[in-house]
C-alpha positions in Angstrom: 127.1 -69.0 0.2 123.8 -67.8 1.6 122.8 -64.2 2.3 123.0 -63.6 6.1 124.2 -60.8 8.4 127.5 -59.2 7.4 127.5 -60.7 3.9 128.2 -58.5 0.9 125.5 -58.7 -1.7 125.1 -57.3 -5.3 121.7 -57.6 -7.0 119.6 -56.1 -9.7 116.0 -55.0 -8.9 113.0 -53.6 -10.6 110.2 -51.9 -8.7 107.1 -52.8 -10.7 103.7 -51.3 -10.7 100.9 -52.4 -13.1 103.4 -54.1 -15.3 105.6 -51.0 -15.6 109.0 -50.5 -14.0 108.9 -47.4 -11.8 112.5 -47.7 -10.5 115.3 -50.1 -10.7 119.0 -50.8 -11.3 118.9 -52.7 -14.6 118.7 -49.6 -16.8 122.0 -48.3 -15.5 123.7 -51.8 -15.6 125.0 -50.9 -12.1 123.7 -53.4 -9.5 122.8 -52.3 -6.0 125.3 -53.5 -3.4 125.1 -53.6 0.3 126.2 -55.5 3.4 123.3 -57.5 4.7 121.8 -57.0 8.2 122.7 -53.3 8.5 119.3 -51.7 7.6 120.6 -50.4 4.2 117.4 -51.5 2.4 113.7 -51.3 3.1 113.1 -54.0 5.7 110.8 -56.1 3.6 113.3 -56.4 0.8 116.1 -57.2 3.2 114.0 -59.9 4.8 113.2 -61.4 1.4 116.9 -61.5 0.5 117.8 -63.4 3.7 118.9 -67.0 2.9 119.0 -66.4 -0.8 122.0 -67.4 -2.9 123.8 -66.1 -6.0 121.7 -66.7 -9.1 118.3 -66.5 -7.3 115.7 -64.6 -9.2 112.4 -63.9 -7.4 109.6 -61.5 -6.9 108.4 -60.1 -3.5 105.5 -58.0 -2.4 106.5 -55.5 0.4 103.6 -53.9 2.3 104.0 -50.2 3.4 104.9 -51.2 7.0 108.0 -53.0 5.7 108.7 -50.5 2.9 108.6 -46.8 3.1 105.9 -46.6 5.7 102.5 -44.9 5.7 102.1 -41.3 4.6 102.4 -38.8 7.4 100.1 -35.8 6.6 102.3 -33.6 8.9 105.5 -34.2 6.8 105.2 -31.0 4.9 107.5 -27.9 4.8 106.7 -24.4 3.6 109.8 -22.8 2.1 110.3 -19.2 0.8 110.0 -19.1 -3.0 113.3 -17.3 -3.2 115.1 -20.4 -1.9 114.4 -21.9 -5.4 115.6 -18.8 -7.3 118.3 -20.9 -9.1 115.6 -23.5 -10.2 113.8 -22.0 -13.1 110.6 -23.7 -14.1 109.6 -24.8 -10.6 106.2 -26.4 -10.8 103.8 -28.6 -8.9 104.8 -32.3 -8.9 108.6 -31.6 -9.2 111.0 -33.3 -7.0 113.4 -31.0 -5.1 116.3 -31.5 -2.8 116.3 -29.8 0.6 118.4 -30.1 3.8 117.0 -31.2 7.1 117.9 -29.6 10.5 121.2 -31.6 10.6 122.2 -30.6 7.0 121.3 -34.0 5.6 119.8 -34.1 2.1 116.0 -34.7 1.9 113.9 -35.3 -1.2 110.6 -33.6 -1.4 107.8 -33.1 -3.9 106.3 -29.6 -4.7 102.5 -29.8 -3.9 101.6 -26.1 -3.9 103.4 -22.9 -4.9 102.7 -19.2 -5.3 104.9 -16.1 -5.7 106.0 -16.2 -2.0 106.0 -19.8 -0.8 106.5 -23.4 -1.9 104.8 -26.2 0.0 106.9 -29.4 -0.1 105.7 -32.9 0.7 108.6 -34.7 2.5 107.0 -38.2 2.5 108.9 -40.7 0.4 107.2 -41.0 -3.1 106.5 -44.6 -2.4 105.0 -44.1 1.1 101.7 -46.0 1.7 102.3 -48.1 -1.4 102.6 -51.9 -1.5 105.8 -52.5 -3.5 106.4 -55.3 -5.9 110.1 -56.0 -6.4 111.7 -58.2 -9.1 115.1 -59.2 -7.8 118.1 -61.1 -9.3 121.0 -61.9 -6.9 124.3 -61.5 -8.7 127.0 -61.8 -6.1 127.2 -63.1 -2.6 130.5 -63.0 -0.7 132.3 -61.9 2.5 132.9 -58.2 2.5 136.4 -56.7 2.2 137.9 -54.7 5.1 137.3 -51.5 3.1 133.6 -52.4 2.6 133.2 -53.0 6.3 134.9 -49.8 7.2 132.4 -47.9 5.0 129.6 -49.0 7.4 131.1 -46.6 10.0 
């Protein structure tokens, strides 16, 4: 069975930079699963999976436009330092969880801080980067009713 819209897929991936794995699923032994064609992955990776079959192992280079996009120099937020009172050891470079205006979780990176305020970069850590994925397709099948229901 080929990967196409509305097909359930499980795969392992490694995001490789300079020969080093920066992110991936193999270390946890838990493959990533999704239903194809519902924008659940970065577009370039989903496009590369289209038409593949169980057992395929491949590498794909994904440019920023088809990955996490370009950096937006306006995607910063300044937060009162006291909002991080329960986070001892807050320092530049740390990743922190915030909520957006709708209460959805957002990941940000501390770029500046002083005794009063913390400046958070809300760009995705991989924004503006060309991504090299190493992918192994493990399972390709029709989704269950429960899996389809999870799509909402």
